[in-house]
C-alpha positions as CSV (number, residue, x, y, z in Angstrom):
1,M,-99.4,166.3,22.6
2,Y,-96.8,168.4,21.9
3,V,-95.1,170.9,25.2
4,C,-93.4,174.2,25.0
5,P,-89.8,173.9,26.4
6,E,-90.3,177.4,28.2
7,C,-93.9,177.4,29.9
8,A,-95.0,173.5,29.6
9,H,-98.0,174.6,28.0
10,E,-99.6,171.7,26.2
11,W,-101.9,171.0,22.8
12,A,-102.8,168.4,20.9
13,K,-101.0,167.8,17.7
14,D,-104.2,167.9,15.6
15,G,-105.1,171.3,16.6
16,D,-108.9,170.7,17.0
17,T,-108.8,173.3,20.4
18,E,-110.8,176.0,18.4
19,T,-114.9,176.1,17.6
20,A,-115.9,176.3,13.9
21,D,-116.1,180.3,15.0
22,N,-112.2,179.7,15.3
23,E,-112.4,180.9,19.1
24,P,-110.2,178.6,21.1
25,V,-111.8,176.5,23.6
26,I,-110.2,177.1,26.8
27,T,-109.7,174.2,29.3
28,D,-108.7,173.6,32.6
29,V,-106.6,171.1,34.3
30,N,-109.2,168.3,34.0
31,G,-110.2,169.3,30.7
32,N,-113.7,171.2,31.4
33,V,-114.7,173.7,29.8
34,L,-114.2,177.4,31.2
35,S,-116.5,180.3,30.3
36,D,-116.3,184.0,31.4
37,G,-117.7,184.7,34.8
38,D,-117.0,180.8,36.2
39,T,-115.6,180.3,39.5
40,V,-112.1,178.5,39.8
41,T,-109.6,176.7,42.1
42,V,-106.3,177.1,42.4
43,I,-104.3,173.9,41.9
44,K,-100.4,174.6,43.0
45,D,-99.0,177.6,44.6
46,L,-97.9,180.5,42.1
47,K,-95.2,182.7,42.6
48,V,-96.6,186.0,41.6
49,K,-93.7,188.0,39.6
50,G,-92.1,190.8,41.4
51,S,-93.6,190.1,44.6
52,S,-92.8,187.9,47.5
53,S,-96.6,186.9,47.8
54,V,-97.9,183.4,47.1
55,V,-101.1,182.6,45.8
56,K,-102.1,179.5,47.6
57,V,-103.7,175.8,46.8
58,G,-107.3,175.8,47.5
59,T,-107.2,180.1,46.4
60,K,-111.1,180.2,45.1
61,V,-111.1,183.1,42.0
62,K,-114.3,184.0,41.5
63,N,-115.8,185.8,38.2
64,I,-112.9,185.0,35.7
65,R,-112.6,186.7,32.4
66,L,-111.1,184.6,29.6
67,V,-108.3,186.4,27.1
68,E,-106.3,185.4,23.9
69,G,-102.2,184.6,25.0
70,D,-100.2,182.5,26.9
71,H,-102.3,183.3,30.3
72,D,-105.5,183.1,28.8
73,I,-107.4,183.9,32.4
74,S,-108.2,187.4,33.5
75,C,-108.6,187.7,37.3
76,K,-109.0,189.6,40.8
77,I,-107.4,187.4,43.4
78,D,-108.2,188.9,47.0
79,G,-105.6,190.2,49.1
80,I,-102.9,190.1,45.5
81,G,-105.0,191.9,43.1
82,A,-105.2,191.8,39.5
83,M,-103.8,189.3,37.8
84,N,-103.6,186.6,34.5
85,L,-103.2,183.2,35.2
86,K,-102.3,180.0,32.5
87,S,-105.8,177.7,32.6
88,A,-103.0,174.9,33.1
89,F,-102.8,175.6,37.1
90,V,-106.7,175.9,37.5
91,K,-109.7,174.0,38.0
92,K,-113.4,174.5,37.6
93,A,-114.8,174.8,41.2
């Protein structure tokens, strides 16, 4: 596995994280494949940048949308609003 020193993102050395259509396969912390509309649970307290609020462990996030980029989950969290999450900090509910 390769590890990014800035964000701790991990990926395989052989780079087989893409399907035949060159679409990336996004997985949660346990390796389950995520898709649009799934419900996920946050596994770690996450500080919200630019705010004093925190997304607590166990927060359920419904109806996620997968997007390109480092933070590959776009969602709305009750009480906080719209934000992007990394798939490394969620597990499929």
